[in-house]
C-alpha positions as CSV (number, residue, x, y, z in Angstrom):
1,M,-26.9,33.4,-2.4
2,A,-25.6,31.0,0.2
3,E,-29.0,29.4,0.6
4,A,-29.2,28.9,-3.2
5,S,-25.7,27.3,-3.2
6,H,-26.8,25.1,-0.3
7,N,-29.9,23.9,-2.2
8,S,-27.9,23.3,-5.4
9,L,-25.4,20.9,-3.7
10,D,-28.2,19.1,-1.9
11,E,-30.1,18.6,-5.1
12,V,-27.1,17.3,-7.0
13,L,-26.2,14.9,-4.1
14,E,-29.8,13.6,-4.0
15,R,-29.7,13.0,-7.7
16,L,-26.3,11.4,-7.5
17,D,-27.4,9.0,-4.8
18,A,-30.6,8.0,-6.6
19,L,-28.8,7.2,-9.8
20,S,-26.0,5.4,-8.0
21,E,-28.5,3.3,-6.0
22,D,-30.4,2.5,-9.2
23,R,-27.2,0.9,-10.6
24,G,-26.2,-0.9,-7.4
25,L,-23.4,1.6,-6.7
26,T,-22.4,3.7,-3.8
27,R,-20.8,7.1,-3.6
28,D,-17.4,5.5,-3.2
29,D,-17.9,3.7,-6.5
30,V,-18.6,6.9,-8.5
31,L,-16.6,9.5,-6.6
32,D,-12.8,9.9,-6.4
33,L,-11.9,12.3,-3.5
34,G,-8.5,12.9,-4.9
35,E,-9.9,13.9,-8.3
36,L,-12.5,16.1,-6.7
37,S,-9.8,17.8,-4.6
38,A,-7.7,18.5,-7.6
39,A,-10.6,19.8,-9.6
40,T,-12.0,22.1,-6.8
41,G,-9.0,23.2,-4.8
42,L,-10.6,21.8,-1.6
43,G,-9.0,19.4,0.8
44,T,-10.4,15.9,1.0
45,R,-11.6,16.6,4.6
46,E,-13.6,19.6,3.4
47,I,-15.1,17.5,0.6
48,R,-16.1,14.7,3.1
49,T,-17.7,17.3,5.3
50,L,-19.7,18.7,2.4
51,L,-20.7,15.3,1.2
52,R,-22.1,14.5,4.7
53,G,-24.2,17.7,4.6
54,G,-21.9,19.6,6.9
55,R,-20.6,23.1,6.6
56,V,-17.1,24.4,6.0
57,R,-15.6,27.8,6.4
58,E,-16.8,30.3,3.8
59,R,-14.2,32.8,2.7
60,K,-14.3,36.0,0.7
61,V,-13.0,36.0,-2.9
62,G,-10.0,37.9,-1.7
63,E,-9.1,35.0,0.5
64,I,-10.2,32.2,-1.8
65,A,-8.2,33.2,-4.9
66,P,-4.7,33.3,-3.3
67,R,-5.3,29.9,-1.6
68,R,-6.5,28.3,-4.9
69,V,-3.5,29.7,-6.8
70,N,-1.1,28.3,-4.2
71,F,-3.0,25.0,-4.3
72,L,-2.4,24.7,-8.1
73,Y,1.2,25.8,-7.8
74,E,2.0,23.2,-5.1
75,R,0.2,20.5,-7.1
76,R,2.1,21.4,-10.2
77,L,5.4,21.2,-8.3
78,R,4.5,17.7,-6.9
79,E,3.2,16.3,-10.2
80,S,5.8,17.7,-12.5
81,G,8.9,17.4,-10.4
82,R,10.1,20.7,-11.9
83,R,12.0,23.4,-10.0
84,P,10.0,26.2,-8.4
85,A,12.1,28.7,-10.4
86,D,11.0,27.2,-13.7
87,I,7.3,27.5,-12.9
88,V,7.8,31.0,-11.4
89,G,9.6,32.1,-14.6
90,E,6.8,30.8,-16.8
91,V,4.1,32.5,-14.8
92,A,6.0,35.7,-14.7
93,A,6.4,35.7,-18.5
94,G,2.7,34.7,-19.0
95,L,1.4,37.5,-16.7
96,G,4.0,40.1,-17.7
97,V,5.2,40.6,-14.1
98,T,8.5,40.3,-12.3
99,G,9.7,37.0,-10.9
100,V,9.3,38.4,-7.4
101,W,5.6,39.3,-8.0
102,A,4.9,36.0,-9.7
103,R,6.5,34.1,-6.7
104,S,4.3,36.1,-4.3
105,L,1.2,35.2,-6.3
106,L,2.1,31.5,-6.4
107,H,2.8,31.4,-2.7
108,G,-0.6,32.9,-2.0
109,E,0.8,36.0,-0.6
110,K,-0.8,38.4,-3.1
111,C,-4.4,38.5,-4.5
112,P,-4.3,38.4,-8.3
113,N,-6.4,40.8,-10.3
114,V,-8.9,39.6,-12.9
115,P,-6.4,39.6,-15.9
116,H,-3.9,37.7,-13.8
117,L,-6.5,35.2,-12.8
118,A,-7.5,34.7,-16.4
119,A,-3.8,34.1,-17.3
120,L,-3.4,31.7,-14.4
121,A,-6.5,29.8,-15.3
122,D,-5.1,29.3,-18.8
123,Y,-1.7,28.3,-17.5
124,F,-3.0,25.7,-15.0
125,G,-5.8,24.5,-17.3
126,V,-8.7,25.3,-15.0
127,P,-11.9,27.4,-15.4
128,L,-11.8,30.9,-14.1
129,T,-14.4,30.1,-11.5
130,F,-11.9,27.7,-9.9
131,F,-10.5,30.8,-8.2
132,T,-13.7,32.3,-7.0
133,D,-16.3,29.6,-6.3
134,S,-17.2,28.9,-2.7
135,P,-16.5,25.4,-1.4
136,R,-20.1,24.3,-2.0
137,D,-20.3,25.9,-5.5
138,A,-16.9,24.3,-6.4
139,L,-18.1,20.8,-5.4
140,T,-21.4,21.3,-7.0
141,R,-19.7,22.3,-10.3
142,E,-17.6,19.1,-10.3
143,L,-20.4,16.8,-9.2
144,R,-22.8,17.8,-12.0
145,P,-20.7,16.1,-14.8
146,V,-20.6,12.9,-12.6
147,V,-24.4,13.0,-12.5
148,G,-24.5,13.7,-16.2
149,R,-22.4,10.6,-16.9
150,L,-24.7,8.4,-14.7
151,E,-27.8,9.8,-16.5
152,S,-26.3,8.9,-19.9
153,D,-25.1,5.5,-18.7
154,P,-27.2,2.8,-20.3
155,A,-26.1,0.3,-17.7
156,R,-29.2,0.8,-15.5
157,G,-30.0,-2.5,-14.0
158,E,-27.2,-4.4,-15.7
159,P,-24.9,-6.7,-13.6
160,D,-21.5,-5.5,-12.4
161,P,-19.1,-6.1,-15.3
162,L,-16.5,-7.9,-13.1
163,T,-19.2,-10.1,-11.6
164,A,-20.4,-11.1,-15.1
165,L,-16.9,-11.8,-16.2
166,V,-16.3,-14.1,-13.2
167,G,-19.5,-16.0,-14.0
168,E,-18.6,-16.4,-17.7
169,H,-15.0,-17.5,-17.4
170,G,-15.1,-19.2,-14.0
171,T,-12.5,-16.9,-12.6
172,R,-12.1,-17.5,-8.8
173,A,-11.5,-13.9,-7.8
174,I,-10.8,-10.6,-9.4
175,A,-9.5,-7.8,-7.2
176,A,-12.0,-5.0,-7.2
177,R,-10.0,-2.6,-5.1
178,G,-7.0,-0.6,-5.9
179,G,-5.0,1.7,-3.7
180,G,-7.4,1.3,-0.8
181,R,-10.5,2.6,-2.6
182,A,-13.2,0.9,-4.6
183,L,-12.8,1.0,-8.4
184,T,-15.3,3.1,-10.3
185,R,-17.7,1.4,-12.7
186,A,-15.7,2.8,-15.7
187,Q,-12.5,1.2,-14.3
188,R,-14.3,-2.1,-13.6
189,E,-15.6,-2.1,-17.2
190,A,-12.1,-1.4,-18.5
191,I,-10.7,-4.3,-16.5
192,A,-13.5,-6.6,-17.6
193,R,-12.8,-5.8,-21.3
194,F,-9.1,-6.3,-20.9
195,V,-9.5,-9.7,-19.2
196,A,-12.1,-10.8,-21.6
197,D,-9.9,-9.9,-24.6
198,F,-6.9,-11.6,-22.9
199,V,-8.9,-14.8,-22.3
200,A,-10.1,-14.8,-25.9
201,D,-6.6,-14.4,-27.3
202,S,-5.3,-17.2,-25.1
203,E,-7.8,-19.8,-26.4
204,P,-6.3,-22.7,-28.5
205,G,-6.2,-22.1,-32.2
206,R,-6.0,-18.3,-31.9
C-alpha cells in the first residue's frame, strides 16, 4: 500500500512538471504551499520534503485523525477570529456530545469515531479522507486537480499574459510577485485582464 502511494505521488509530480515545463512555468508558478497545507493538513515543511521526493513520518489513522482535527480547529480560530467557546459549542451541538468532549476532540486529545469524523468533515467543509489519508496520499489528492487544470488549459505554448500586456501597451514593468512568492498563471491572467480593461477605459473619447 505504501509503495502504491509512493508511485502515485511520483507519477502526479512527473505529469505536473511536464505540463508546467510545456507552458514555461515552474512548480512555484502553479503550486501554493499555503493552500496545499490548508487542504491537506500537512505543514509546509512536510510538503516541501514530499515535493523533493523525500519521506515524512507515517502515522497510524489513530494518530492522524486527532492531529488533523486540531489542525482544522486552530485554522478556524485564526481565520474567523471567533472565540474558542463558540466553535466548541457548535461542534458539541453538531456531534451531540458535551462541550468537554468536543473540546478534547478539537484539541487533538481524543480520537473521533467514524460518525464524529463525518460530522466534523461536514462542519469544516473537508472530505472525510482529510482525516485518514497518509501525507503522500493527501498531497497526491490535492495535486491531481492542479494537473487536471493544466491539462485543460488551452494556453499551451502561448506567451505569458503579463509579458504580452507589457509589449502591447508599452508598460515599463508590472510586478509579477506578491507576498514573496510568484503569482500563478491564473493570477497573472486576472491582472492582465484588469490592466487591459483599465487602459481601454482610460483612452480618450471613452
